[in-house]
C-alpha positions in Angstrom: 174.0 66.8 7.1 174.9 64.4 9.6 176.9 61.3 9.2 177.1 57.7 9.6 180.7 56.6 9.0 181.0 58.0 5.3 177.2 57.4 4.8 175.3 60.7 5.0 172.2 60.6 6.0 169.7 63.7 5.7 167.4 65.4 8.6 168.0 63.1 11.4 165.2 63.9 13.7 163.0 61.9 16.0 160.7 60.1 14.3 163.3 59.4 11.0 162.1 55.7 9.8 164.5 54.1 7.9 164.5 50.9 5.6 166.6 47.6 6.4 168.8 48.6 3.2 169.6 51.9 4.7 170.3 51.0 8.4 172.8 47.9 6.7 174.4 50.3 4.9 174.8 52.6 8.1 175.7 49.9 9.9 178.1 47.9 7.8 176.2 44.8 7.8 174.1 42.7 5.4 170.5 42.9 5.1 169.6 39.7 6.5 171.7 41.0 9.8 169.2 43.9 10.5 166.2 41.4 9.5 167.5 38.9 12.3 167.8 41.8 14.6 164.5 42.9 14.0 163.1 39.4 14.1 165.0 38.7 17.7 164.3 41.9 19.7 167.8 43.3 19.2 166.8 46.4 17.0 163.0 47.4 17.3 161.3 48.2 14.0 157.7 48.9 13.0 155.6 47.2 10.4 154.0 49.5 8.0 152.3 47.6 5.6 154.3 44.2 4.3 157.3 46.7 4.9 159.6 47.3 8.2 161.0 50.9 8.9 163.4 51.2 11.8 163.3 54.7 13.7 166.8 56.2 13.1 167.6 57.0 16.9 167.1 53.5 17.5 170.3 53.0 14.9 172.1 55.8 17.1 171.1 53.7 20.3 173.3 50.8 18.1 176.1 52.8 17.3 176.4 54.4 20.7 176.9 50.9 22.5 173.4 51.2 24.0 172.0 47.9 22.8 174.0 44.9 23.1 174.6 42.8 19.5 175.7 39.3 20.6 178.1 37.9 18.8 175.6 35.1 17.5 173.2 37.2 15.9 176.0 39.0 13.9 177.7 35.8 13.0 176.9 36.3 9.0 179.6 39.3 8.9 182.3 37.2 9.9 181.3 34.4 7.3 181.1 37.3 4.6 177.2 35.5 3.7 
């Protein structure tokens, strides 16, 4: 089992899809930030029915710094909203 920070994520592999709430927990941001990143294209996601899913590889890219996150896109983490 691989760990992101203190959050264990079982069976990481290509094609593993995460809910925005799981992405928020792994990255330590609120769900609204994840949805904003999806809306602005910072975090690629797919819509399955009425639900958004994020490929684990995209989260890994974000953690590795391969995806640029702009400060204005992450404003709510500083204000605590």
